[in-house]
NUVODREN-410920 format. One record per residue: residue in one letter; x, y, z of N, C-alpha, C, CB in turn. Coordinates in pm, whole numbers, padded with zeros to 5 digits, always signed. Glycine has a CB too. Layout:
N
AXYZXYZXYZXYZ...
***
This chain:
330
X-00043-01025+02560-00107-01056+02430-00075-01204+02396-00054-00956+02313X-00170-01267+02333-00154-01401+02291-00134-01408+02138-00274-01484+02335X-00035-01482+02093-00012-01491+01949-00124-01570+01884+00125-01555+01918X-00159-01535+01763-00265-01607+01690-00215-01690+01576-00366-01511+01639X-00083-01674+01546-00024-01744+01427+00122-01749+01447-00060-01672+01289X+00186-01853+01404+00332-01863+01415+00388-01922+01289+00374-01948+01536X+00495-01862+01237+00554-01914+01111+00683-01840+01081+00455-01898+00993X+00717-01838+00955+00840-01771+00908+00809-01659+00813+00933-01870+00842X+00885-01550+00829+00877-01440+00738+00990-01462+00638+00887-01301+00812X+00951-01495+00511+01044-01534+00407+01093-01408+00330+00977-01637+00309X+01228-01389+00332+01285-01270+00264+01398-01319+00177+01336-01160+00369X+01370-01353+00058+01473-01411-00034+01506-01549+00020+01605-01318-00044X+01633-01574+00052+01675-01701+00109+01677-01696+00262+01813-01739+00056X+01637-01585+00315+01638-01566+00465+01498-01591+00518+01687-01419+00506X+01492-01673+00624+01366-01696+00696+01379-01639+00834+01329-01846+00703X+01281-01556+00867+01278-01495+01004+01160-01550+01081+01270-01337+00996X+01185-01633+01177+01067-01690+01257+00998-01576+01333+01116-01803+01363X+00865-01573+01321+00786-01468+01382+00661-01526+01445+00751-01361+01281X+00610-01451+01542+00481-01474+01599+00390-01357+01562+00491-01493+01752X+00264-01383+01534+00168-01279+01486+00069-01251+01596+00093-01325+01354X+00051-01123+01625-00045-01073+01723-00138-00973+01660+00027-01009+01840X-00262-00973+01705-00360-00871+01659-00311-00736+01717-00513-00905+01707X-00299-00632+01633-00249-00504+01676-00355-00409+01725-00178-00442+01566X-00485-00445+01713-00591-00361+01760-00688-00437+01851-00663-00302+01643X-00763-00360+01926-00869-00419+02010-00982-00316+02024-00812-00461+02153X-01101-00362+02045-01217-00272+02055-01225-00222+02195-01350-00342+02014X-01257-00089+02212-01280-00033+02344-01429-00018+02372-01210+00100+02358X-01513-00076+02278-01660-00071+02304-01697-00150+02426-01738-00123+02184X-01795-00106+02502-01847-00182+02615-01915-00308+02569-01943-00097+02695X-01892-00421+02640-01958-00544+02603-02100-00544+02662-01876-00667+02652X-02189-00601+02585-02328-00609+02625-02388-00740+02576-02406-00491+02571X-02507-00774+02626-02574-00893+02573-02724-00851+02563-02550-01025+02669X-02794-00928+02483-02935-00896+02456-03025-00961+02565-02976-00945+02312X-03125-00880+02600-03222-00924+02705-03362-00890+02659-03193-00856+02845X-03461-00948+02723-03600-00911+02704-03622-00774+02780-03699-01027+02758X-03664-00672+02706-03677-00538+02763-03782-00534+02880-03718-00438+02650X-03874-00634+02880-03977-00629+02982-03930-00668+03118-04088-00714+02945X-03842-00765+03128-03797-00812+03259-03646-00838+03266-03871-00937+03296X-03570-00818+03154-03426-00832+03158-03377-00977+03141-03377-00779+03287X-03469-01072+03107-03424-01209+03086-03336-01219+02963-03543-01303+03072X-03224-01289+02983-03124-01294+02873-03176-01369+02756-02994-01358+02920X-03140-01323+02635-03177-01387+02510-03069-01483+02468-03203-01283+02399X-03104-01604+02434-03011-01708+02391-03036-01744+02243-03026-01833+02481X-02927-01769+02166-02937-01816+02030-02895-01961+02027-02852-01731+01934X-02967-02043+01951-02935-02182+01935-02921-02216+01787-03040-02268+02000X-02834-02309+01755-02817-02362+01621-02907-02484+01606-02668-02397+01592X-03020-02464+01534-03112-02578+01521-03136-02610+01374-03247-02548+01592X-03178-02729+01350-03212-02772+01215-03335-02701+01165-03234-02921+01209X-03338-02655+01040-03451-02584+00986-03577-02673+00989-03421-02538+00844X-03683-02613+01035-03813-02686+01044-03829-02772+01166-03830-02775+00924X-03723-02779+01247-03729-02859+01371-03675-02774+01490-03643-02994+01355X-03678-02835+01608-03627-02765+01729-03502-02838+01773-03736-02761+01846X-03445-02926+01689-03328-03011+01723-03204-02925+01707-03320-03141+01632X-03121-02914+01818-03002-02838+01814-02886-02919+01757-02970-02786+01949X-02801-02851+01676-02687-02915+01613-02556-02871+01677-02686-02885+01465X-02473-02974+01713-02343-02936+01773-02255-02861+01670-02269-03064+01826X-02172-02774+01724-02090-02689+01639-01991-02773+01559-02016-02584+01724X-01950-02885+01619-01852-02974+01546-01916-03042+01427-01795-03083+01640X-02051-03050+01423-02120-03117+01314-02164-03019+01204-02240-03192+01367X-02128-02891+01219-02172-02791+01120-02072-02781+01011-02194-02653+01184X-02110-02784+00887-02025-02773+00769-02077-02651+00689-02027-02908+00682X-02001-02622+00578-02040-02514+00491-02087-02567+00356-01926-02417+00472X-02193-02507+00307-02251-02544+00177-02218-02436+00076-02406-02563+00187X-02171-02478-00041-02138-02382-00152-02217-02424-00278-01978-02381-00182X-02238-02330-00364-02304-02358-00489-02211-02356-00604-02412-02263-00513X-02219-02455-00694-02143-02460-00811-02199-02361-00911-02140-02600-00866X-02127-02342-01022-02178-02248-01130-02311-02301-01188-02071-02233-01247X-02331-02431-01181-02453-02490-01233-02564-02490-01137-02428-02626-01276X-02537-02438-01008-02638-02437-00913-02645-02554-00820-02756-02425-00977X-02550-02648-00833-02552-02769-00749-02489-02731-00612-02471-02890-00819X-02542-02786-00505-02493-02761-00369-02389-02863-00337-02608-02764-00265X-02273-02810-00287-02167-02897-00244-02132-02863-00096-02042-02881-00338X-02126-02969-00012-02094-02952+00127-01947-02979+00157-02179-03041+00209X-01883-02880+00222-01740-02896+00257-01728-02890+00407-01650-02784+00190X-01662-02984+00465-01635-02993+00609-01504-02921+00637-01629-03143+00657X-01476-02906+00766-01350-02844+00806-01231-02927+00763-01346-02823+00956X-01250-03059+00758-01136-03145+00708-01115-03121+00559-01164-03299+00734X-01224-03104+00485-01212-03075+00344-01134-02945+00317-01350-03065+00282X-01166-02841+00392-01100-02714+00376-00953-02719+00417-01173-02609+00457X-00922-02809+00510-00784-02822+00560-00693-02883+00453-00780-02909+00687X-00749-02948+00349-00668-03010+00245-00618-02907+00142-00748-03121+00175X-00669-02784+00149-00625-02681+00050-00474-02659+00069-00705-02543+00068X-00400-02654-00044-00252-02638-00033-00212-02513+00041-00189-02634-00171X-00288-02401+00024-00255-02277+00093-00263-02286+00243-00343-02170+00046X-00344-02385+00287-00360-02392+00434-00237-02458+00500-00489-02472+00470X-00157-02521+00421-00041-02596+00473+00082-02513+00483-00012-02713+00389X+00080-02383+00438+00201-02305+00428+00209-02212+00548+00206-02226+00296X+00306-02241+00644+00322-02155+00756+00423-02041+00731+00363-02235+00873X+00400-01972+00621+00502-01877+00575+00440-01743+00529+00584-01939+00459X+00504-01636+00565+00469-01504+00509+00574-01471+00408+00458-01392+00620X+00531-01483+00279+00631-01467+00170+00629-01323+00120+00602-01568+00051X+00745-01256+00130+00762-01121+00072+00775-01134-00079+00888-01049+00132X+00687-01069-00149+00683-01080-00296+00763-00966-00363+00536-01078-00346X+00750-00844-00312+00817-00728-00373+00813-00613-00273+00749-00686-00509X+00896-00513-00307+00902-00388-00225+00854-00268-00314+01053-00362-00168X+00757-00194-00268+00699-00085-00344+00709+00046-00270+00557-00114-00378X+00706+00156-00344+00706+00288-00276+00581+00303-00189+00713+00405-00380X+00597+00368-00075+00494+00385+00019+00367+00450-00042+00545+00466+00132X+00390+00554-00123+00282+00631-00175+00197+00560-00278+00335+00753-00233X+00245+00443-00327+00171+00371-00427+00057+00284-00371+00265+00285-00503X+00059+00260-00239-00048+00181-00178-00154+00276-00116+00010+00084-00070X-00264+00284-00181-00369+00377-00133-00425+00324+00000-00486+00393-00241X-00450+00409+00097-00502+00364+00227-00634+00292+00221-00516+00479+00317X-00713+00309+00109-00836+00241+00099-00823+00090+00100-00905+00284-00023X-00702+00040+00064-00680-00103+00064-00645-00162+00204-00570-00135-00033X-00612-00070+00299-00570-00119+00428-00688-00187+00501-00514-00002+00512X-00656-00301+00563-00761-00374+00636-00717-00387+00786-00786-00521+00569X-00675-00500+00833-00644-00520+00970-00491-00529+00995-00713-00643+01019X-00445-00461+01100-00298-00471+01128-00262-00578+01230-00246-00336+01178X-00145-00635+01211-00090-00735+01302+00050-00707+01340-00097-00869+01243X+00092-00725+01461+00230-00710+01503+00304-00840+01481+00240-00666+01649X+00428-00826+01441+00519-00946+01428+00625-00939+01535+00587-00953+01285X+00641-01045+01610+00739-01055+01712+00844-01156+01673+00676-01089+01843X+00972-01132+01696+01074-01236+01666+01051-01362+01747+01215-01182+01695X+01048-01476+01682+01022-01600+01749+01149-01685+01778+00926-01679+01665X+01264-01634+01731+01392-01703+01750+01465-01645+01870+01481-01692+01623X+01570-01711+01914+01649-01660+02025+01723-01533+01988+01746-01764+02073X+01770-01526+01868+01838-01404+01821+01752-01322+01732+01965-01437+01748X+01720-01195+01770+01637-01114+01684+01713-01035+01572+01562-01019+01770X+01838-01075+01544+01922-00998+01454+01859-00989+01314+02062-01061+01445X+01816-01103+01258+01756-01099+01124+01630-01015+01119+01725-01237+01076X+01550-01019+01228+01427-00938+01239+01463-00790+01237+01347-00973+01369X+01556-00751+01323+01594-00613+01335+01659-00561+01203+01690-00596+01454X+01739-00646+01136+01802-00609+01013+01697-00574+00907+01891-00721+00964X+01598-00662+00891+01489-00636+00792+01411-00512+00825+01393-00754+00783X+01382-00494+00955+01309-00375+00995+01381-00244+00965+01280-00383+01140X+01512-00241+00996+01588-00123+00965+01605-00096+00819+01718-00132+01027X+01619-00203+00741+01632-00190+00597+01502-00132+00537+01665-00327+00532X+01386-00177+00587+01262-00116+00540+01252+00031+00566+01146-00183+00602X+01299+00071+00686+01294+00212+00720+01390+00291+00637+01325+00233+00866X+01507+00239+00612+01610+00311+00530+01564+00333+00387+01744+00232+00529X+01496+00233+00327+01452+00242+00186+01320+00316+00169+01440+00105+00127X+01245+00336+00277+01115+00402+00272+01021+00329+00171+01134+00553+00232X+01015+00201+00187+00927+00116+00100+00844+00021+00185+01011+00035-00003X+00736-00025+00124+00650-00127+00192+00682-00261+00127+00492-00093+00180X+00686-00366+00205+00697-00496+00154+00561-00557+00129+00776-00578+00246X+00534-00606+00014+00408-00668-00018+00428-00817+00001+00359-00633-00163X+00346-00878+00088+00362-01018+00118+00232-01093+00106+00419-01036+00254X+00237-01224+00093+00117-01310+00091+00130-01416+00199+00098-01377-00049X+00017-01454+00258+00018-01555+00361-00126-01605+00382+00078-01499+00491X-00143-01708+00458-00276-01766+00488-00300-01751+00632-00287-01915+00447X-00414-01693+00668-00453-01678+00809-00605-01700+00821-00411-01534+00865X-00641-01792+00914-00780-01822+00936-00857-01858+00813-00845-01710+01000X-00801-01954+00742-00862-02011+00626-00875-01915+00505-00994-02062+00665X-00797-01808+00505-00807-01718+00393-00663-01678+00345-00892-01592+00433X-00646-01675+00214-00525-01631+00159-00532-01478+00151-00501-01695+00022X-00427-01410+00197-00430-01264+00207-00297-01209+00147-00449-01218+00360X-00314-01083+00104-00191-01005+00074-00182-00898+00183-00194-00938-00075X-00064-00854+00209-00049-00761+00316+00073-00669+00284-00031-00837+00451X+00073-00552+00351+00184-00459+00345+00261-00468+00472+00135-00316+00320X+00393-00490+00461+00476-00501+00579+00548-00372+00599+00574-00617+00567X+00532-00305+00714+00594-00180+00744+00640-00178+00889+00498-00065+00714X+00717-00077+00928+00771-00069+01063+00702+00046+01138+00925-00049+01059X+00646+00014+01255+00585+00117+01342+00653+00105+01481+00424+00098+01353X+00723+00212+01516+00788+00216+01651+00880+00099+01671+00682+00216+01764X+00957+00064+01565+01055-00047+01573+00998-00186+01561+01128-00038+01701X+00867-00194+01547+00806-00331+01534+00748-00347+01392+00692-00354+01643X+00788-00461+01332+00732-00488+01199+00583-00516+01209+00804-00606+01133X+00507-00448+01128+00360-00454+01134+00307-00501+00998+00299-00313+01174X+00226-00605+01004+00170-00661+00881+00029-00612+00868+00175-00817+00881X+00004-00532+00767-00132-00474+00745-00196-00544+00629-00127-00320+00719X-00296-00624+00659-00367-00699+00550-00434-00596+00454-00480-00801+00612X-00434-00633+00328-00491-00549+00223-00615-00614+00165-00387-00523+00112X-00708-00538+00124-00826-00586+00055-00785-00623-00089-00940-00479+00057X-00850-00723-00145-00821-00759-00281-00890-00654-00371-00869-00905-00312X-00834-00636-00492-00887-00527-00580-01038-00544-00611-00806-00524-00716X-01093-00668-00619-01233-00682-00648-01318-00661-00526-01259-00815-00705X-01255-00637-00406-01333-00604-00288-01353-00454-00271-01267-00660-00165X-01283-00377-00354-01299-00231-00352-01406-00195-00455-01163-00158-00382X-01518-00138-00410-01627-00101-00498-01590+00021-00578-01754-00074-00419X-01632+00017-00707-01605+00132-00793-01717+00240-00763-01603+00088-00950X-01676+00363-00735-01777+00465-00711-01848+00500-00835-01718+00588-00653X-01976+00477-00842-02056+00505-00963-02160+00608-00929-02124+00375-01019X-02113+00736-00922-02199+00847-00887-02218+00938-01003-02144+00922-00772X-02340+00984-01017-02376+01073-01132-02294+01199-01144-02518+01113-01122X-02258+01261-01029-02193+01387-01036-02050+01380-01100-02186+01446-00898X-01994+01256-01108-01865+01237-01164-01862+01268-01315-01821+01097-01138X-01980+01255-01378-01993+01282-01522-02035+01429-01547-02098+01183-01585X-02060+01504-01444-02102+01641-01459-01983+01741-01462-02197+01676-01347X-02002+01847-01534-01896+01947-01540-01930+02054-01435-01882+02010-01686X-01878+02028-01312-01908+02120-01202-01817+02241-01210-01894+02049-01066X-01875+02357-01213-01796+02481-01220-01754+02531-01082-01877+02590-01291X-01628+02548-01063-01571+02594-00937-01502+02731-00968-01467+02486-00878X-01549+02835-00898-01484+02968-00920-01350+02975-00848-01577+03084-00870X-01263+03054-00912-01131+03068-00851-01139+03123-00708-01044+03158-00938X-01236+03214-00681-01254+03270-00550-01290+03164-00446-01360+03374-00556X-01380+03073-00488-01424+02968-00403-01309+02870-00367-01537+02895-00470X-01228+02835-00473-01117+02745-00450-01011+02813-00360-01056+02701-00586X-00988+02938-00380-00886+03010-00300-00935+03019-00153-00860+03157-00361X-01058+03046-00132-01114+03055+00002-01116+02920+00070-01253+03112-00002X-01151+02818-00004-01153+02681+00055-01013+02637+00095-01214+02576-00045X-00914+02677+00014-00774+02648+00044-00729+02721+00170-00684+02688-00076X-00776+02848+00184-00744+02928+00300-00803+02865+00428-00796+03071+00281X-00922+02812+00415-00986+02750+00530-00907+02622+00573-01135+02714+00495X-00863+02545+00474-00782+02429+00504-00654+02466+00575-00751+02354+00377X-00587+02573+00524-00463+02613+00585-00486+02663+00728-00396+02721+00501X-00597+02730+00751-00628+02786+00883-00654+02672+00987-00754+02879+00873X-00689+02552+00936-00714+02440+01024-00602+02338+01022-00842+02375+00986X-00491+02374+00960-00379+02279+00944-00316+02250+01081-00271+02335+00845X-00277+02129+01107-00215+02092+01232-00143+01957+01216-00321+02087+01344X-00056+01923+01308+00004+01792+01310-00085+01693+01376+00136+01796+01379X-00100+01574+01321-00193+01475+01369-00141+01414+01501-00215+01366+01262X-00226+01425+01604-00196+01369+01737-00325+01290+01777-00157+01486+01846X-00324+01158+01765-00445+01080+01798-00492+01092+01940-00421+00938+01770X-00396+01129+02031-00436+01140+02176-00525+01257+02196-00315+01153+02267X-00538+01350+02100-00629+01467+02120-00774+01435+02096-00589+01580+02028X-00799+01311+02043-00937+01278+02010-00986+01172+02105-00951+01231+01863X-01117+01169+02126-01178+01070+02217-01315+01022+02156-01200+01134+02364X-01354+00905+02200-01478+00845+02152-01595+00905+02233-01473+00688+02166X-01657+01001+02176-01769+01073+02244-01883+00984+02276-01818+01186+02158X-01914+00892+02184-02023+00796+02206-01999+00710+02328-02041+00707+02085X-01874+00649+02341-01851+00566+02455-01850+00643+02588-01724+00493+02437X-01802+00769+02584-01811+00851+02706-01949+00880+02748-01742+00977+02688X-02034+00907+02652-02177+00941+02686-02247+00812+02725-02252+01012+02564X-02209+00700+02667-02268+00572+02705-02235+00536+02846-02224+00463+02614X-02110+00556+02890-02070+00531+03025-02145+00615+03123-01926+00552+03041X-02167+00742+03087-02242+00833+03171-02387+00790+03186-02235+00972+03115X-02444+00743+03074-02585+00698+03077-02598+00569+03160-02637+00673+02932X-02504+00487+03151-02507+00355+03233-02501+00387+03380-02384+00258+03197X-02410+00475+03422-02398+00508+03563-02519+00582+03612-02274+00588+03588X-02580+00671+03530-02696+00742+03570-02816+00652+03589-02727+00847+03472X-02828+00554+03496-02942+00454+03504-02926+00368+03631-02945+00359+03374X-02801+00332+03661-02777+00250+03776-02810+00323+03905-02635+00205+03777X-02793+00456+03909-02825+00536+04024-02968+00589+04026-02732+00649+04032X-03040+00549+03917-03180+00599+03911-03199+00741+03868-03241+00585+04041X-03093+00803+03818-03098+00942+03777-03106+00957+03627-02979+01015+03829X-03095+01081+03582-03101+01111+03442-02969+01168+03395-03215+01207+03412X-02912+01110+03292-02780+01147+03247-02779+01277+03168-02722+01038+03164X-02878+01299+03083-02882+01415+02997-03019+01483+03005-02851+01375+02852X-03043+01557+03114-03173+01628+03127-03191+01734+03017-03184+01695+03266X-03312+01740+02970-03340+01833+02860-03349+01973+02920-03472+01795+02784X-03293+02071+02846-03297+02210+02891-03428+02273+02854-03182+02290+02832X-03483+02357+02946-03604+02431+02919-03583+02539+02813-03654+02492+03046X-03470+02597+02812-03438+02701+02717-03409+02641+02580-03320+02782+02766X-03470+02696+02480-03442+02648+02345-03313+02710+02296-03559+02682+02249X-03221+02627+02252-03093+02679+02203-03117+02752+02071-02988+02563+02186X-03047+02862+02061-03058+02941+01934-02958+02882+01834-03030+03097+01958X-03003+02826+01726-02917+02771+01629-02921+02857+01504-02955+02628+01599X-02802+02880+01451-02787+02958+01333-02844+02884+01212-02641+02991+01312X-02893+02958+01119-02952+02899+00999-02840+02829+00920-03024+03008+00913X-02861+02701+00902-02760+02623+00824-02770+02636+00678-02769+02481+00856X-02883+02695+00627-02903+02708+00487-02827+02833+00438-03054+02716+00456X-02717+02811+00368-02639+02923+00317-02652+02921+00164-02488+02915+00364X-02702+03032+00108-02722+03040-00035-02590+03049-00111-02809+03160-00069X-02499+03130-00055-02372+03156-00126-02263+03072-00061-02335+03309-00122X-02206+02980-00136-02097+02897-00087-01975+02980-00055-02062+02790-00188X-01949+03081-00134-01829+03170-00107-01843+03240+00022-01809+03275-00218X-01966+03286+00055-01990+03361+00178-01970+03266+00298-02135+03424+00178X-02012+03139+00282-01996+03046+00388-01844+03020+00415-02071+02915+00354X-01772+03002+00307-01629+02979+00316-01558+03103+00382-01571+02949+00174X-01596+03223+00338-01535+03344+00391-01559+03352+00541-01591+03468+00321X-01686+03327+00581-01721+03331+00723-01648+03224+00804-01871+03315+00739X-01625+03111+00746-01549+03004+00818-01405+03045+00841-01552+02870+00739X-01339+03104+00736-01202+03149+00743-01195+03256+00853-01151+03203+00605X-01286+03350+00849-01287+03459+00948-01306+03405+01087-01396+03562+00917X-01389+03305+01103-01410+03248+01235-01289+03175+01285-01526+03156+01234X-01199+03126+01193-01079+03060+01238-00962+03159+01262-01039+02956+01136X-00993+03287+01247-00888+03386+01272-00807+03418+01151-00798+03340+01379X-00849+03373+01038-00772+03404+00914-00827+03528+00845-00776+03285+00815X-00766+03562+00735-00809+03680+00654-00902+03634+00545-00686+03755+00591X-01022+03693+00543-01124+03661+00445-01131+03762+00330-01258+03653+00514X-01028+03846+00321-01027+03946+00214-01010+03879+00079-00915+04049+00237X-01074+03929-00019-01063+03873-00155-01014+03979-00249-01198+03817-00205X-00905+03952-00319-00844+04054-00402-00937+04096-00519-00709+04003-00457X-01023+04008-00562-01113+04042-00671-01218+04138-00634-01175+03923-00724X-01244+04156-00498-01357+04243-00456-01300+04375-00402-01446+04170-00346X-01169+04396-00407-01115+04521-00349-01102+04628-00452-00980+04498-00284X-01121+04592-00578-01107+04696-00683-00965+04686-00739-01136+04843-00625X-00920+04786-00819-00790+04781-00880-00682+04778-00776-00770+04896-00973X-00572+04703-00801-00466+04693-00706-00378+04816-00720-00386+04565-00726X-00311+04852-00608-00222+04968-00607-00095+04942-00681-00191+05008-00467X-00046+05042-00749+00079+05028-00824+00197+05044-00731+00088+05131-00939X+00319+05021-00782+00439+05030-00697+00463+05168-00645+00559+04986-00772X+00412+05274-00713+00437+05415-00672+00327+05466-00577+00446+05507-00797X+00225+05389-00556+00117+05435-00466+00163+05430-00325-00008+05352-00481X+00121+05526-00242+00157+05529-00102+00096+05412-00024+00113+05661-00041X+00174+05362+00067+00123+05252+00149+00133+05114+00082-00020+05279+00183X+00189+05108-00043+00198+04982-00115+00288+04883-00041+00250+05006-00258X+00395+04931+00025+00485+04843+00093+00416+04783+00212+00612+04916+00134X+00331+04862+00282+00260+04813+00395+00149+04710+00353+00199+04931+00469X+00080+04737+00244-00028+04655+00205+00027+04520+00156-00112+04725+00099X+00136+04522+00078+00183+04399+00021+00279+04321+00114+00250+04430-00109X+00361+04392+00186+00461+04321+00262+00424+04287+00403+00581+04399+00265X+00344+04371+00471+00322+04348+00613+00205+04260+00646+00304+04474+00680X+00110+04240+00552-00003+04150+00578+00036+04007+00563-00118+04181+00486X+00138+03976+00483+00172+03840+00457+00209+03763+00588+00286+03836+00357X+00294+03819+00675+00326+03742+00796+00206+03712+00883+00427+03816+00877X+00118+03814+00895-00004+03793+00975-00092+03688+00922-00082+03917+00985X-00109+03687+00785-00194+03589+00727-00135+03450+00740-00220+03622+00584X+00004+03438+00720+00061+03308+00735+00046+03256+00879+00206+03311+00695X+00066+03343+00971+00053+03303+01115-00089+03255+01145+00088+03423+01210X-00184+03326+01090-00324+03288+01115-00357+03158+01052-00418+03394+01065X-00296+03132+00933-00328+03006+00863-00266+02889+00932-00280+03010+00719X-00143+02904+00986-00073+02791+01042-00119+02761+01186+00076+02817+01038X-00175+02862+01259-00212+02838+01397-00359+02798+01407-00184+02962+01481X-00387+02680+01467-00531+02644+01491-00595+02745+01583-00545+02500+01553X-00726+02750+01582-00802+02855+01656-00779+02838+01806-00955+02848+01623X-00754+02713+01851-00744+02692+01998-00610+02743+02051-00759+02541+02033X-00510+02766+01965-00383+02811+02008-00381+02965+02016-00276+02759+01915X-00455+03025+02111-00470+03168+02119-00339+03235+02152-00574+03204+02221X-00259+03174+02236-00131+03236+02275-00039+03260+02154-00059+03147+02379X-00033+03158+02067+00051+03175+01946-00001+03284+01856+00057+03044+01868X-00136+03292+01848-00198+03392+01758-00165+03534+01809-00356+03370+01751X-00179+03551+01944-00145+03682+02002-00003+03718+01983-00175+03685+02147X+00086+03626+01993+00230+03648+01971+00255+03694+01829+00309+03520+02000X+00192+03625+01728+00211+03659+01590+00156+03802+01564+00141+03555+01498X+00040+03834+01630-00015+03967+01609+00077+04072+01667-00154+03979+01672X+00143+04049+01784+00232+04145+01843+00353+04170+01755+00275+04098+01978X+00409+04053+01701+00523+04069+01608+00483+04148+01484+00577+03931+01566X+00364+04128+01434+00318+04198+01314+00303+04348+01340+00185+04140+01266X+00251+04381+01462+00241+04523+01497+00376+04586+01513+00161+04541+01623X+00474+04518+01561+00608+04571+01573+00670+04591+01438+00693+04480+01657X+00637+04499+01348+00692+04511+01212+00635+04634+01145+00661+04385+01129X+00501+04658+01165+00442+04777+01105+00504+04903+01157+00295+04780+01129X+00528+04908+01288+00583+05027+01352+00720+05056+01289+00595+05007+01508X+00802+04948+01279+00933+04970+01218+00929+05012+01077+01013+04850+01228X+00831+04958+00995+00826+04992+00856+00782+05137+00839+00732+04898+00783X+00699+05189+00926+00650+05327+00913+00758+05424+00952+00525+05350+00999X+00850+05390+01038+00954+05479+01081+01067+05487+00979+01006+05436+01214X+01080+05385+00891+01191+05379+00799+01201+05504+00709+01178+05255+00714X+01091+05561+00646+01104+05674+00561+01156+05798+00635+00973+05702+00496X+01121+05811+00761+01167+05929+00836+01321+05922+00853+01095+05935+00978X+01376+05803+00880+01519+05790+00897+01593+05821+00768+01555+05651+00944X+01536+05776+00652+01598+05813+00521+01596+05961+00496+01527+05745+00405X+01489+06028+00532+01479+06177+00515+01581+06248+00591+01344+06229+00556X+01604+06205+00720+01700+06278+00803+01838+06259+00749+01694+06233+00949X+01871+06144+00688+02004+06121+00630+02030+06213+00511+02019+05977+00587X+01923+06232+00422+01939+06316+00311+01963+06460+00352+01823+06305+00223X+01892+06500+00463+01907+06642+00507+02045+06673+00555+01809+06674+00617X+02110+06569+00617+02247+06590+00669+02344+06594+00556+02286+06481+00767
***
């Protein structure tokens, strides 16, 4: 990797020399535009409006409008005179709780590498950040823009995540926010059950860019003169996506994930403590339901194990009254 910026990370009276690297890169395939009729490459030129005269990149400036509508031209030399452009420093302003920075503000991440011979100050700040479980809010200038950023530690490396400014976040102005939408308790309970049945630990390696995979297949097929995705003669049978009852759709989704879609409101009156089978109904279903909720549908082995344990629990629970009766008889 090549560093894109070099300066000091200012922490109180401590300065930590660092190099800044872009932490992300695109995996999209590179392409260029061509004439579809014969494949001739398309070129773009910077020309003066109304003429065909090309302008060198070094002669291009930026034009801004004043509040009165007057046009002002600023060259690269003009922009370089801004005081913020002269500061090679990432200044830590404050330390805030992690949960107070909403992810909607996150923009682009950068890695910071120690630029001095001894990384002690760098490592000390990184460990202190991890110990306190806080984010450092910093300001710096990069590529002609003043930015604020959140400094955090990822895998032992201090990572500077630029943040959007508050006025760059659009306010959601949607009509439904002013409506009083009625949500039934049954619907909320079933939706929560569906979420629990799909709960898992996040592992980014389990996901892949389907579009890029299909694009690669299409490119190879075109190169070989074949067809990447031949259409099937048989029409696929698709289920009707129009569901009138939201609760029915939620219940079917939970059932499809291997969870329990039973609803206590539709079973009728609950059994009292003296009713037969009350121990089985109330005590033995809970482990099975919890196991189904925690295990994703793809983990069939774990689901079978939970079912086996539940069956064993039921067998033991049913035998318990017989043992008590034999003791009384003796």
